[in-house]
N, C-alpha and C positions, 0 to 999 in steps of 0.2 A: 848736767855737766858739773864737774868739780873745779872750783876756782881756788887758786892760791893768792892770798893778799899779803903783800910785803909792805908793811907800813909801821913806822915806829911811834907815831902819835896814837896814844891809847884811845883817845876819844874818837878820832877818825876811824881807827881800826875796828873798834867795837861797833861803831855805827855801820860800817860797811859789812861786818860780819852779820849783824842783825838784819839789815835791809836785804842783803843778797840771799840769806836763808829764807826770808819771807817771800822772795821771788821764786823760790823753788830750787835754788842751787845748793850743792854741797860746798861748804866753804871752810878752808883752813886759813889761819892767820898767824904770821910770824912777824917779828919786829926787827930782824937784822939779816944781813947777807948770809952769815954762817948757817942759821936755821933754815933760810930759804933754800940753800943748796941741798941741805940734808933732806928737807921735805920733797924737793923736786926729784931727788934721786931715789926716794922711797915710794912715791905715789905717782900715778899718771894723772896729769891735770889737763883740762880742756882749755884753760886760759890762766894767765898770770896778770895781776895788777901790781905794778912795782912803783913805789915812791922813790924819787931821785935821791932825796936826802936821808940816808940811813946812818945809824950811829957807828957802824964799823966799815964805812966806805960808801962810795957812790952807787946809786942804783943803776947808773950807766955802765959801771964796771960789772955789776951783776947781770945786766942785760947781755953784755958781750959774752960773759961766761956761759950763760944759759944758751945763747945761740950756738956756741961751740958744741954744747951737749945735745941740743935738739933744735933743728932749724924750722920746725913746723908749728910749735905751740904758739897761739896768738898771745901777744903781749901788749898791754895797755899801760902806758906810763902816766903816773900821777905826780904832779909837781906844783910847787908854789912859785917856781921861777917862770916868768913869762917872756924871758929873753929868747930871741929867735935862734941863737947859737945852740942853746940847750935842745931845742926841738930838732934842729938840723942834725946835731950829733946823735941824738937818740934814734931818729928815723934812719940815719945812715948805719947805725949799729944793729938795726933790725927790729926796732919797735914798729908795731902796726898802727898805733894811734896814740894820741896825747890828750890829756885832760888837765886843765889848769885849775888849781885850787883857788878859792872855794868853788865847788861845782854843785849843780842840782843833781839829786839822786836819779831823777827821771832821765836826765841826759846820760848819766853813767849807764843806766840799765839799757837805754837805747843803743849806746855804743857797744856794749857787751853783746847784745843781740845781733848787731850788724857784723861785728868781728866773727861771731860764731857762724853766722850764715856764710860769710866769705871763706872761712876756714873749711867749710864743707862743700864749697863750690856752688852754693845756692844764692840766687839773687832775689827770689820771691820770699816775702816775709811769712806767708802761710804755708803750713804743711798739709798736704792732701794725700789720702790713700783711699781709693774707692769712694764711698759716700762719707768718709770721715774727714773732717777739717779741723785743724788745730791752729790756734792763733797764739804764738808765744808772748806777744805783747799784752793782750787782754786776758790771757789765761782761759779762753773760752774754747770749748770743744762742741762741735755739732755733728749730727748724723742726718744726712739728707736735709740739712738746714735747721734741724731741731736741736736745741741746746741740751747737752748732757752734763750733769753735775758730777764733777770728779773732785776727790780730795787732793791736797797738795802733792802727796807722794804718788798717787795714782796718775796725776797729770804729768809729773816729772818722768815716770816710767813710760807712759804712753809716748811722750815726746822723744825719749831715748830710742824706743822701738821705731818710731817714724823717721828718725834721723839716721837710722841704721837698717834700712830695708834689706831683707833676705839674710841678715847676719844672725847667727846663733849667739845669744848673750847669756852667759852663765850667771849664777847668783852673785859671785864676787864682783863681776863687772858692774852689775846693776847696783849693788851696795856701794861701790866706789863712787858712783854718780849721784847718789842721793843722801849719803851720810858723810859728814865731816868727822874730825877728831872728837873723841869724848862722847859720841852718841851711842847709846846702847842699842844693839840690834838683836832681836830675838831670832832663834833659829829658823822659824817659819814665816818671818815677816814678808819676804818677797813672794812666797806662795800665796799669802793672804791678799796682798795687793793685786797680784795677777788674777786671782779668783774674782775679786771685786770688779776688775776691768772687764773680764769675760761676761759677768752678769750685766754690766751696763752697756757694753759694746757688741756683745754676741760671743757665743762660746767658741766660734771658729776663728776669732780675730787673732788670738795668740796661740801658737802651736807649741806644745811641749816636745822637745827633742830628748829622748831618753838618755840619761847619764851625761847630758851636755848642757842643757839650759832651755831657753825659750827663743822663739822666732816669730816675728810679726808676719802674719799669713795673708795680709791684704795686698792685692796688686796695686802698684802706683801708676 
């Protein structure tokens, strides 16, 4: 999943960028409303983290503008304001959740996972397909109960496939989910990761659809 962080505090923004990348997300970070709108209109994001206090206006105004453009993307508001009226206004404008600063990174990660599940219509935390089980919280994958060691990108790609059963995903879509701004992508990177997944999970797990992309071939 690709996440857009809108946060003007450089220490917090850099910390979120690093922590969420380590969690396996593709993350872009901007510091004001202007660049947030530009990024949102340029890329497809699975979630937005919006700070209320931005240098060129309120994060609540940004929230309202985003909701006019896209009613579906999950939005988590970050704020140093603990007053109830801010929470009420944000939720009424379309925020899906609130987190008060300072917060623990583990709580933020758990809220992101919960919002992501909700946006996909899932209530169960684990992803299962055939004998494959993936736990987004612990980053563990098992086949018939036996642990399988995956690299961070392999895990993220497998999760993407399991979250989008029966869909054909092309290289561009996969790259959008695993790479943020400024990351170099070699032309055969996705092919290499898919090849490694097939070696670890089975050659028939991921199907190549000629001239289109890849499809997860395990029944749910």
